[in-house]
C-alpha positions in Angstrom: 114.7 197.9 74.1 116.7 194.7 73.5 119.8 193.8 71.5 118.0 191.9 68.8 120.8 189.5 67.8 121.3 188.4 71.5 117.7 187.6 72.2 118.3 183.9 71.6 121.7 183.8 73.3 121.9 180.6 75.4 123.4 182.4 78.4 120.3 184.6 78.7 120.2 188.3 79.7 122.7 189.5 77.2 119.9 191.2 75.1 119.0 193.6 77.9 119.5 197.3 77.1 119.8 199.4 80.3 117.7 202.5 80.7 120.8 204.7 80.4 121.8 203.1 77.1 118.2 203.2 75.8 118.3 207.0 76.3 121.6 207.2 74.5 120.2 205.2 71.6 117.1 207.4 71.3 119.3 210.6 71.5 121.8 209.3 68.9 119.1 208.3 66.3 117.2 211.5 66.7 120.3 213.4 65.7 121.5 211.5 62.6 120.3 211.1 59.1 118.3 207.9 58.8 116.4 205.7 56.4 112.9 204.6 57.5 111.6 201.5 56.0 110.3 197.9 56.6 112.5 194.9 57.1 111.9 191.2 57.6 114.2 189.3 59.9 113.7 185.9 61.4 110.5 185.6 59.4 108.9 188.7 61.0 108.3 192.2 59.6 109.6 195.2 61.5 109.8 198.9 61.1 113.4 199.8 60.5 115.4 202.9 61.3 118.8 202.6 59.5 121.8 204.7 60.4 123.0 204.6 56.8 126.1 206.7 57.1 127.9 204.0 59.1 127.7 201.6 56.1 130.5 203.8 54.6 132.8 203.0 57.5 136.0 201.3 56.6 136.3 197.6 57.5 138.7 194.8 56.9 137.6 191.4 58.1 141.0 189.7 57.9 140.1 186.8 60.1 143.0 184.7 58.8 145.5 187.1 60.4 143.7 187.9 63.6 144.3 186.3 67.0 141.3 187.7 68.8 138.7 185.0 69.7 135.6 186.6 68.3 133.8 183.2 68.5 134.1 183.3 72.3 131.0 181.1 73.0 128.0 179.6 71.4 126.1 182.6 70.1 122.6 181.3 69.7 120.4 178.3 70.0 121.1 176.4 66.8 118.1 175.7 64.5 117.2 172.4 62.9 118.8 173.3 59.5 122.2 173.9 61.1 122.0 170.7 63.1 121.2 168.7 60.0 124.0 170.3 58.2 126.5 169.3 60.9 125.2 165.7 60.9 125.4 165.6 57.1 129.0 166.8 57.3 130.0 165.2 60.7 133.4 163.8 59.6 134.6 167.2 58.2 133.1 169.1 61.1 134.9 166.9 63.6 138.2 167.1 61.6 138.2 170.8 61.9 136.8 171.3 65.4 137.6 168.1 67.3 134.4 168.8 69.2 133.0 165.3 68.6 136.3 163.7 69.6 136.2 165.7 72.9 132.7 164.5 73.6 133.8 160.9 73.0 136.8 161.3 75.3 134.4 162.6 77.9 132.7 159.2 77.9 129.9 159.7 75.4 129.2 157.1 72.7 128.3 158.0 69.1 124.5 157.7 69.7 124.7 160.0 72.6 126.8 162.5 70.7 124.3 162.5 67.8 121.4 163.1 70.3 123.4 166.1 71.7 123.7 167.6 68.2 120.0 167.2 67.7 118.7 168.2 71.2 121.2 170.4 73.0 120.7 174.2 72.6 124.3 174.7 71.6 125.1 171.2 70.2 126.9 170.1 73.4 125.9 170.2 77.1 126.4 173.7 78.5 128.6 172.2 81.3 131.3 171.5 78.8 131.5 175.0 77.3 134.4 177.2 78.4 136.3 174.3 79.9 136.5 171.0 78.0 135.2 172.8 74.9 136.6 176.3 74.6 134.9 178.9 72.4 131.9 178.0 70.2 131.6 174.3 69.4 131.7 175.2 65.7 134.9 177.2 66.0 138.4 176.0 65.1 141.9 177.3 65.0 143.8 176.2 61.8 147.2 177.8 62.7 148.8 180.6 64.7 145.8 181.2 66.9 143.2 182.4 64.4 139.6 181.5 65.1 137.4 180.4 62.1 134.0 179.0 61.7 133.8 175.4 60.6 130.3 175.8 59.2 131.5 178.6 57.0 134.5 176.7 55.9 132.5 173.5 55.0 130.2 175.7 53.0 133.1 177.2 51.0 134.6 173.7 50.5 131.3 172.8 48.9 131.2 175.9 46.7 128.0 177.1 48.3 126.5 180.4 47.4 126.4 183.3 49.9 122.8 182.6 50.7 123.5 179.0 51.4 126.4 180.0 53.7 124.1 182.3 55.6 121.4 179.7 55.9 123.8 177.3 57.5 125.1 179.6 60.2 123.3 181.5 63.1 122.2 184.9 62.0 124.4 186.7 64.5 127.5 185.0 63.1 126.7 186.2 59.6 125.7 189.8 60.3 128.1 190.7 63.0 129.3 193.4 63.7 126.1 195.1 62.7 124.3 196.3 65.8 120.5 195.7 65.7 118.4 197.1 68.6 114.7 196.2 69.0 112.1 198.5 70.4 109.3 196.1 71.2 106.7 198.7 71.9 106.9 200.1 68.4 108.1 196.9 66.7 111.1 198.9 65.4 114.7 197.8 64.7 117.5 200.3 64.9 120.5 199.4 62.7 124.0 200.9 63.2 127.7 199.9 63.6 130.0 200.4 66.6 132.1 203.5 66.0 133.3 206.7 67.8 129.7 208.0 68.1 127.8 204.8 69.0 130.3 203.1 71.2 128.6 204.3 74.4 125.6 202.0 73.7 126.7 199.2 71.3 127.7 195.8 72.7 130.9 195.6 70.8 133.8 197.8 71.9 134.8 199.7 68.7 138.2 200.8 70.2 139.5 197.2 70.4 138.1 195.8 67.2 140.7 195.9 64.4 138.3 194.9 61.7 136.2 198.0 62.1 138.7 200.4 63.6 141.5 201.2 61.1 143.4 203.3 63.7 143.6 200.5 66.1 144.6 198.0 63.4 147.5 200.3 62.5 148.6 200.7 66.1 151.7 199.2 67.7 149.6 197.7 70.4 147.6 195.7 67.9 150.6 194.9 65.7 152.5 193.4 68.7 150.1 190.5 68.6 149.0 190.6 65.0 152.1 191.3 62.9 150.6 190.0 59.6 147.7 191.2 57.4 145.3 194.0 58.1 146.9 196.1 55.4 145.6 199.7 55.3 144.7 199.5 51.6 142.5 196.5 52.2 140.1 198.4 54.3 136.9 199.0 52.4 133.5 200.4 53.2 131.3 198.1 55.2 128.6 198.0 52.5 131.3 196.8 50.1 132.9 194.1 52.2 129.5 192.8 53.3 127.6 193.3 50.0 126.2 189.8 49.6 125.7 189.3 53.3 123.6 192.5 53.5 121.7 191.7 50.4 120.8 188.2 51.6 119.9 189.2 55.1 118.5 192.7 54.8 117.2 192.3 51.3 118.2 193.7 47.9 115.9 196.7 48.3 117.4 197.8 51.6 120.9 197.3 50.2 120.0 199.5 47.3 118.4 202.2 49.5 121.6 202.4 51.6 123.9 202.4 48.5 121.8 205.1 46.8 121.9 207.3 49.9 125.7 207.0 50.3 126.1 207.9 46.6 123.6 210.7 46.7 125.2 212.3 49.8 128.6 211.8 48.2 129.8 209.7 51.1 131.0 207.1 48.5 131.5 207.0 44.8 130.8 204.2 42.3 134.5 203.4 42.2 134.4 202.6 45.9 132.2 199.6 45.2 134.9 197.5 43.7 136.5 194.8 45.7 138.6 191.7 44.8 136.8 189.3 47.1 134.0 189.9 49.7 134.3 188.8 53.3 131.8 186.0 52.9 133.8 184.3 50.1 137.3 184.5 51.6 139.1 181.2 52.0 142.1 180.2 54.1 145.2 180.1 51.9 
């Protein structure tokens, strides 16, 4: 098994699922209600086993009031479309991130920097990551320590649709925190979320992620560093906060399958599917 979203991680090896965790995954999915279907991701069709109940879990992606650096490093090898998007919006990208200014200060001329954007796996030489260029090269901190995505912000500035936003970001950045695990032998993807019951095999630690753990978000430990935002009433089911993201990545049919199951099993009601603004369309005030 492999952590599907980390197969292309530039550091390598982060996709490996230990034998112990593989056993936990199989045991977990054999004991929960699931949806079995087909899914196409990265232009390839897979069998899919979906832990649909977790899509009712409460979430609040209040990135504008969070000081945790989720964009800790470059998450994937950037594709050609993203590289061209950065080149087409180079001035705005640099104004937000200062990444190109840093590369220039390190002695690179404009042609060399453009070659890096076109050729380097993560837009900049890996030797600069973590030191001269902290976090992902596309990340920026507008104020008070929040970490935002410059690609997402540029898309919003241009009034792009959710699909266009997703197309101009690495897949892992759009679909996180969904956990997708690949069983190569059966060509099967297992989909779930980090929570109390899956935390012993998911990559993300549910207990320290305020956006998916309402109890932690309400705790004094979290509030010490994050005094603003993350209001309890703003927590909504994952399928609601990520509606357009899920529809555009997993597909309308799979979104409908999950929604119908949650309604049929009375885990959610139709009134739960109302939200003022989805996560993908939130803008910095």
